[in-house]
C-alpha positions as CSV (number, residue, x, y, z in Angstrom):
1,M,-6.9,29.0,69.5
2,R,-4.1,30.5,71.3
3,Y,-2.6,26.8,71.3
4,V,-2.9,26.3,68.3
5,A,-1.5,29.5,67.0
6,A,1.9,29.0,69.4
7,Y,2.0,25.4,67.7
8,L,1.8,26.7,64.3
9,L,4.3,29.2,65.2
10,A,6.7,26.8,66.9
11,A,6.1,24.7,63.8
12,L,7.1,27.6,61.3
13,G,10.1,28.5,63.2
14,G,11.7,25.4,62.3
15,K,10.4,22.4,64.9
16,E,8.8,19.7,63.2
17,N,7.3,18.6,66.6
18,P,6.6,21.2,68.8
19,N,6.6,20.3,72.5
20,S,4.7,21.9,75.5
21,A,8.2,23.9,76.5
22,D,8.0,25.4,73.1
23,I,4.5,26.2,73.0
24,E,4.5,27.7,76.8
25,K,7.8,29.9,75.9
26,I,5.7,31.6,73.1
27,L,2.8,32.4,74.7
28,S,4.6,33.7,78.2
29,S,6.6,35.9,75.4
30,V,3.2,37.7,75.3
31,G,2.2,37.6,79.0
32,I,0.0,34.3,78.5
33,E,-0.3,31.9,81.1
34,A,-0.7,28.1,79.6
35,D,-3.3,25.4,80.7
36,S,-1.4,22.3,80.8
37,E,-4.7,20.4,80.2
38,K,-5.4,22.4,76.7
39,L,-2.0,22.5,76.0
40,K,-2.1,18.8,76.2
41,K,-4.7,18.3,74.2
42,V,-3.3,20.7,71.2
43,I,-0.1,18.6,71.1
44,S,-1.8,15.1,70.6
45,E,-3.9,16.3,68.0
46,L,-1.4,18.1,66.2
47,N,1.9,15.7,67.0
48,G,3.2,14.3,64.0
49,K,0.5,15.3,61.3
50,N,1.9,17.2,58.4
51,I,0.9,21.4,59.1
52,E,0.5,21.9,55.5
53,E,-2.0,19.3,55.1
54,L,-3.8,20.1,57.9
55,I,-4.8,23.5,56.9
56,A,-5.4,22.7,53.1
57,A,-8.0,20.1,54.6
58,G,-9.6,23.0,57.1
59,R,-9.7,25.2,53.9
60,E,-12.0,22.5,52.0
61,K,-14.4,22.3,55.1
62,L,-14.8,25.8,55.1
63,A,-15.4,26.1,51.2
64,T,-18.7,24.2,52.0
65,V,-19.7,26.6,54.7
66,P,-22.0,29.0,53.0
67,A,-21.1,32.5,54.1
68,G,-23.8,34.7,52.5
69,G,-27.4,35.6,54.1
70,G,-30.6,34.2,52.6
71,A,-32.4,35.1,49.8
72,A,-35.8,37.2,50.3
73,A,-38.7,35.2,49.9
74,P,-41.0,36.0,47.4
75,A,-43.7,38.4,48.0
76,A,-47.4,36.7,48.0
77,G,-49.0,36.6,44.3
78,G,-46.0,36.5,42.4
79,G,-45.1,40.4,42.3
80,P,-41.8,41.5,43.1
81,A,-40.5,40.9,46.8
82,V,-40.7,44.3,49.0
83,P,-38.7,44.1,52.4
84,A,-41.5,44.0,55.1
85,A,-39.9,47.3,56.7
86,A,-40.5,49.1,54.1
87,A,-44.1,47.7,53.3
88,A,-44.8,48.4,56.9
89,V,-43.9,52.4,56.5
90,P,-46.3,54.7,54.5
91,E,-44.2,57.0,52.3
92,K,-43.3,60.6,53.9
93,E,-42.9,63.3,51.5
94,E,-39.6,64.4,50.9
95,K,-39.0,67.4,52.9
96,K,-36.1,70.2,51.5
97,V,-33.2,70.4,54.2
98,E,-31.7,74.0,54.2
99,K,-28.0,73.7,54.6
100,K,-26.4,75.7,57.2
101,V,-23.7,78.0,55.9
102,E,-21.0,78.3,58.1
103,S,-19.3,81.2,59.6
104,D,-15.8,81.8,60.5
105,S,-17.1,83.9,63.0
106,E,-19.2,81.8,64.4
107,D,-17.5,79.5,67.3
108,D,-19.8,76.6,68.2
109,D,-18.0,75.4,71.1
110,M,-18.3,79.0,72.9
111,G,-14.8,79.5,73.8
112,F,-14.3,76.0,75.3
113,G,-12.0,73.3,74.5
114,L,-12.2,69.5,75.0
115,F,-9.7,69.2,77.3
116,D,-10.0,73.0,78.9
């Protein structure tokens, strides 16, 4: 992915057909050493092609990929669907939770700070 990104950066910088030296220069500027085999593959696949057309074609392909989760299966007997986790856990009585009133005089960390 880094090679494609570097190729796109070089193309956005004005190079119509970036070569391996252009991509290596971009990658080395951020401390990445280029792998010559991967670099050759990216250049051979992208060289001479219109970047805007490739991006548009990629967007069309991504639009067909489902991105949502699956729908819940209907419950047996045609009733409303109940998640399996909710069906397996018996209902518990709600307990009243008393809120503790914090006082300024209390020192929860007992005088110790995080970096003491």
